[in-house]
C-alpha positions in Angstrom: 53.6 -34.3 1.8 55.2 -31.0 4.3 54.5 -29.0 1.1 51.1 -29.8 0.3 50.7 -29.2 4.5 52.1 -25.8 4.4 50.8 -24.7 1.3 47.1 -25.8 2.4 47.5 -23.8 5.6 48.5 -21.0 3.6 45.5 -21.3 1.9 43.2 -21.5 4.3 44.7 -18.8 6.8 44.2 -16.3 3.4 40.6 -17.0 2.5 40.0 -16.7 6.3 41.5 -13.1 6.2 39.9 -12.6 3.1 36.1 -13.4 5.1 37.2 -11.3 7.9 37.7 -8.1 5.9 34.6 -9.3 3.8 32.8 -9.1 6.4 34.3 -5.9 8.6 34.6 -2.8 6.0 37.0 -0.1 6.6 36.6 3.3 7.9 32.8 1.7 9.4 31.4 4.3 11.9 28.2 3.1 14.0 25.2 5.2 13.6 22.9 6.6 16.0 20.6 7.4 13.7 18.4 4.1 12.9 16.0 3.9 10.2 12.7 2.1 10.6 11.9 -1.5 8.9 9.4 -3.9 9.2 9.9 -5.0 12.9 11.4 -1.9 14.3 8.3 0.6 12.3 5.7 1.7 15.2 2.4 3.3 13.2 2.3 7.0 14.7 -1.7 7.2 13.9 -4.0 5.5 16.3 -7.6 4.7 14.9 -9.4 4.8 18.0 -9.3 8.6 18.5 -8.3 11.0 15.9 -8.2 13.7 19.1 -5.0 12.2 20.2 -3.2 12.5 16.8 -1.0 14.9 16.0 -0.2 14.4 13.0 0.3 17.2 10.4 -1.1 15.6 7.8 -5.5 15.8 7.7 -7.4 12.7 7.7 -9.8 11.7 5.4 -12.7 12.5 7.7 -11.0 16.1 8.1 -11.0 16.4 4.4 -14.4 15.2 3.9 -15.3 17.5 6.5 -13.3 20.6 4.6 -15.4 20.0 1.3 -12.8 18.0 -0.8 -15.0 15.1 -2.7 -14.0 11.4 -2.5 -12.3 9.7 -6.2 -11.7 6.0 -6.8 -8.3 5.2 -8.0 -9.4 1.7 -10.3 -6.0 -0.4 -10.2 -3.6 2.2 -11.3 -5.5 4.8 -13.4 -5.7 8.2 -12.4 -8.4 9.1 -9.7 -11.9 9.8 -11.4 -15.2 10.7 -9.8 -18.2 8.5 -10.5 -16.1 6.7 -13.0 -18.2 4.2 -15.3 -16.7 1.0 -14.9 -14.5 -0.4 -12.2 -12.1 -3.6 -12.4 -12.5 -6.1 -10.0 -9.1 -7.9 -11.0 -6.7 -5.4 -11.3 -3.9 -8.7 -12.4 -5.9 -10.0 -15.6 -9.0 -7.3 -15.9 -11.6 -10.1 -16.8 -13.9 -9.2 -13.8 -15.2 -5.9 -13.7 -18.0 -3.7 -13.0 -19.5 -1.9 -16.0 -21.8 0.7 -17.0 -22.1 2.0 -13.5 -24.8 4.5 -12.6 -24.3 6.5 -9.3 -27.2 7.3 -6.8 -24.8 8.6 -4.5 -21.6 10.1 -4.2 -20.8 11.2 -0.7 -18.0 11.9 1.2 -18.0 8.8 3.3 -19.8 6.4 0.3 -20.8 6.0 -2.9 -23.3 3.9 -3.9 -24.5 2.5 -7.5 -25.5 -0.1 -9.7 -24.1 -1.9 -13.0 -23.4 -4.7 -14.8 -20.8 -7.4 -13.4 -20.9 -10.0 -16.5 -24.8 -10.8 -17.4 -25.8 -9.8 -14.0 -26.7 -6.3 -12.1 -25.2 -5.7 -9.5 -25.2 -3.2 -6.5 -21.5 -1.2 -5.7 -20.3 0.4 -2.8 -17.3 2.6 -2.4 -16.3 3.3 0.8 -13.1 3.4 3.5 -11.7 7.0 2.1 -8.3 7.4 2.6 -6.0 10.4 2.1 -3.6 9.9 -0.6 -0.9 11.5 -2.7 -3.8 12.4 -5.2 -6.1 13.4 -2.7 -9.2 11.6 -0.8 -10.0 8.3 -2.5 -11.8 5.4 -1.3 -10.2 2.1 -0.9 -13.1 -0.4 -0.3 -15.2 -1.8 -3.2 -18.4 -3.5 -2.3 -20.4 -5.6 -4.8 -24.0 -7.1 -3.8 -22.6 -6.8 -0.3 -19.2 -8.9 -0.3 -16.1 -6.8 0.2 -13.9 -7.4 -3.0 -10.1 -6.7 -3.6 -8.2 -6.3 -6.7 
């Protein structure tokens, strides 16, 4: 019985030592450089005042004022101007507005009519945002209702 106790104690001691070594890697050096994560990130752009912004990137309004034409990115497709169809469900592509005719395509909004199922609907694209691909509309409204693809 004594041998079993010594072997057990030795095994527990070895397991504890291994656990401590595994949690504290050798040569670990704490750093003053911290990386933002979801709990520490602070948005540097303030939607309340664009005059206070010191960002080097142009805002969507600045890009529109400079004559850059907003485009639309349908799910993961390439950005286009005045698309003839828009997917309203990016997971299955089962809900679409097709045969879109655009009455206006301005810097801040685009308005048109198209077919959804068998109904004619009004489509409004708005809230242009600067993206890697340029200025792009980020909100879709169909018959006055905001749709999130």
